[in-house]
C-alpha positions in Angstrom: 38.2 14.0 -40.9 40.7 12.1 -43.1 38.8 13.3 -46.1 38.7 16.7 -45.2 42.3 17.0 -44.6 43.0 15.1 -48.2 40.7 17.6 -50.1 43.4 20.5 -49.0 45.1 20.4 -52.2 42.0 21.0 -54.4 40.4 23.6 -52.1 43.7 25.7 -52.6 44.1 25.2 -56.3 40.3 26.5 -56.3 41.3 29.5 -54.5 44.5 30.1 -56.3 43.0 29.9 -59.7 39.5 31.7 -58.8 41.6 33.8 -57.0 38.1 36.9 -57.6 35.7 34.6 -57.0 34.0 34.7 -53.8 34.0 31.4 -52.0 32.2 30.1 -49.4 32.8 26.5 -47.9 29.8 24.4 -46.3 30.9 21.7 -44.1 29.5 20.3 -40.9 31.1 21.5 -37.4 34.1 19.2 -37.6 35.1 19.9 -41.2 35.0 23.6 -40.4 37.2 22.9 -37.2 39.7 21.1 -39.5 39.7 23.8 -42.3 39.7 26.7 -39.7 42.3 29.2 -40.2 42.8 28.8 -44.1 43.0 31.5 -46.5 41.1 29.7 -49.1 37.5 30.7 -47.9 35.9 34.0 -47.8 32.9 32.7 -45.7 31.7 29.8 -44.1 28.0 28.1 -43.7 27.8 25.5 -41.2 25.5 22.4 -41.9 23.9 20.2 -39.4 23.6 16.5 -40.2 20.2 16.2 -38.7 17.5 16.0 -41.4 15.3 18.6 -40.0 17.5 21.2 -40.4 17.5 20.2 -44.3 14.9 23.1 -45.3 16.4 25.6 -43.4 19.4 25.0 -44.4 18.4 25.0 -48.4 16.9 28.4 -47.8 19.9 29.8 -46.2 22.2 28.6 -49.3 19.6 29.8 -51.6 19.5 33.4 -49.9 23.1 33.6 -50.8 22.7 33.4 -54.7 25.7 31.5 -55.3 26.1 30.5 -59.2 28.2 27.2 -58.8 28.4 24.6 -56.2 31.1 22.1 -56.1 30.4 19.1 -54.1 33.4 17.2 -52.6 31.0 14.5 -50.9 29.6 11.7 -53.0 26.4 12.1 -50.9 22.9 12.4 -52.4 22.1 14.3 -49.8 24.4 17.3 -50.8 23.0 17.3 -54.1 19.3 17.0 -53.1 20.5 20.2 -51.1 22.1 22.5 -53.6 19.2 21.3 -56.0 16.8 22.6 -53.6 18.4 25.7 -53.0 18.2 26.6 -56.7 22.0 26.9 -57.2 22.2 26.8 -61.3 25.4 25.0 -61.3 26.3 22.0 -59.3 29.1 20.0 -59.7 30.3 16.8 -58.7 30.5 12.8 -59.0 28.1 10.9 -60.7 27.2 8.5 -57.5 24.4 7.4 -55.4 21.6 7.9 -57.8 22.5 11.8 -58.2 23.4 12.3 -61.6 19.9 13.9 -62.7 20.4 16.4 -59.8 23.8 17.5 -61.2 24.4 20.0 -64.0 28.0 18.6 -64.2 28.2 15.2 -63.5 31.4 13.3 -63.6 32.0 9.9 -64.2 34.3 8.3 -61.4 37.2 6.2 -62.4 35.9 2.4 -62.6 37.3 -0.5 -63.2 35.1 -3.8 -64.4 33.0 -4.3 -61.7 34.1 -1.8 -58.9 35.3 2.0 -58.7 39.0 2.0 -59.3 41.1 2.6 -56.0 42.9 6.0 -56.5 44.0 8.4 -53.9 41.8 10.9 -52.4 44.1 13.2 -53.3 43.8 12.5 -57.3 39.8 11.9 -56.8 39.3 15.9 -55.3 41.8 17.4 -57.9 40.3 15.8 -61.1 37.1 17.3 -60.0 38.5 20.1 -59.1 40.1 20.5 -62.1 36.6 19.9 -64.4 35.1 22.2 -61.6 37.1 25.1 -62.7 37.2 25.0 -66.3 33.1 24.4 -65.8 33.1 27.6 -63.8 35.6 29.6 -66.1 33.3 28.5 -69.3 30.3 30.4 -67.6 31.8 33.4 -65.8 32.8 36.5 -66.9 35.6 37.2 -64.7 37.7 34.4 -65.1 40.5 35.0 -62.6 44.1 33.9 -63.2 45.1 31.7 -66.0 47.6 29.8 -63.5 46.6 26.6 -61.8 49.1 25.6 -58.8 48.2 21.7 -58.6 50.2 19.5 -56.5 49.3 17.1 -53.4 50.7 19.0 -50.3 48.5 18.7 -47.6 48.0 22.1 -45.4 46.1 23.1 -42.5 46.4 26.2 -40.6 46.0 27.2 -36.5 44.7 29.9 -34.9 46.3 31.9 -31.9 43.6 30.4 -29.4 44.5 26.8 -30.9 48.2 27.9 -30.2 47.0 28.9 -26.6 45.3 25.8 -25.9 48.5 23.8 -26.7 50.5 26.3 -24.7 48.2 25.3 -21.8 49.1 22.0 -22.3 52.4 21.9 -22.2 52.1 23.9 -18.9 50.1 21.2 -17.3 52.5 18.4 -18.4 55.6 20.6 -17.9 57.0 20.4 -20.7 59.2 23.4 -22.6 58.9 24.9 -26.1 62.2 23.0 -26.9 61.2 19.7 -26.4 61.4 17.0 -29.2 57.7 15.5 -29.5 56.8 12.5 -31.2 52.8 11.6 -31.1 51.4 8.4 -31.5 48.1 7.7 -32.6 47.0 4.3 -31.1 43.2 4.2 -31.9 41.1 4.5 -34.7 37.9 4.7 -36.4 37.8 1.2 -38.0 38.5 -0.7 -34.9 41.1 -3.2 -33.6 41.1 -4.5 -37.4 43.2 -1.9 -38.0 45.3 -1.4 -34.7 48.7 -1.9 -34.0 49.4 -3.9 -30.7 49.4 -1.7 -27.5 52.6 -3.5 -26.1 54.3 -2.6 -29.6 53.1 1.1 -29.4 54.2 0.8 -25.7 58.0 -0.8 -26.7 58.5 2.0 -29.2 57.4 4.8 -27.0 60.3 3.4 -24.4 62.9 3.4 -27.0 62.0 6.6 -28.4 62.1 8.4 -25.2 65.6 6.7 -24.2 67.0 8.6 -27.6 65.4 11.8 -26.0 62.2 12.4 -27.4 58.9 13.3 -25.5 56.0 11.2 -26.4 52.7 12.2 -26.7 49.3 9.8 -27.0 47.1 11.0 -29.2 43.6 9.5 -28.1 40.4 10.7 -28.1 38.1 11.4 -25.0 36.3 8.1 -25.5 36.0 4.8 -23.3 37.6 2.6 -25.9 40.6 5.1 -26.6 40.8 6.0 -23.0 41.2 2.4 -22.3 44.0 1.8 -24.9 45.7 5.0 -23.4 45.8 3.1 -20.1 47.0 -0.5 -21.4 50.0 1.6 -23.3 51.2 4.1 -20.1 50.8 0.4 -17.9 53.4 -1.2 -20.5 55.5 1.6 -20.8 58.5 2.1 -18.5 59.3 5.7 -19.4 56.6 8.8 -18.8 54.4 9.3 -21.4 52.0 12.3 -22.1 48.1 11.6 -23.0 45.4 13.6 -24.1 42.7 11.5 -23.7 41.9 13.0 -20.3 42.5 16.4 -21.4 40.0 19.2 -22.6 41.6 19.3 -26.3 39.6 20.7 -29.5 40.3 19.7 -32.7 42.3 23.0 -33.3 44.2 22.3 -30.3 45.0 18.6 -31.7 46.3 20.7 -35.5 48.5 22.6 -33.2 50.1 19.5 -31.2 50.7 17.9 -34.6 52.3 20.9 -36.0 54.7 21.2 -33.0 55.7 17.5 -33.4 58.7 16.3 -35.3 57.4 12.8 -36.2 53.7 11.1 -35.8 52.9 7.5 -35.9 49.5 6.7 -36.6 46.8 3.8 -37.3 44.5 4.1 -40.0 42.8 7.3 -38.5 41.7 11.2 -38.9 45.1 12.5 -37.1 
């Protein structure tokens, strides 16, 4: 989830620069849910992660007659998929042994014995800059010469996402004027990156006393539901918990959009 979000400056840059191109995004259902409603793609092809669908997915890509593929992921599978689809220009980083499958293979930033620790925003923007140069070199309709390059992360929501958040607000008895702060006490990397639940609880109490409404953004998994339960038991003031609610990624985006502040561990939201 985080990598998809951090790619948004590069994706916006592609759309702004090649404004006459027909751009199709390809990704798994979660990536599509995150980028849904963005104005940067003309079309979407949803890719399933299961290997049995590999040949059929390659066939779908082949029938689209794409001229170029920009591989935002570093996987061997993505390079093999676009090669199998016969896309003539395949641009990406030379990683995971896939260099021979790419027509334009970029060397990743390295220190002496390891990859350089750079921001993924910079990582994606450098890839996109080189990709745009290669595409314009081979395209008779290069589009605008101006490249808008910034680091601003950007997501979008649809009306049904807004309706989903409205329904949740009504269920909790919240008004549109609430000063909401979201706390994200879980995480994809396990307890080693968790802030203690008693500290989240103490923070929730302090912010509530200052007049804010606190929402715990927790996934509907047993582990995160348990984290939410621990925090709720330790708070002296009311908080609202998403882990017991039906909430899509689009709905979560809308909740975050409405919030004044979010305090989070190292995790997708």
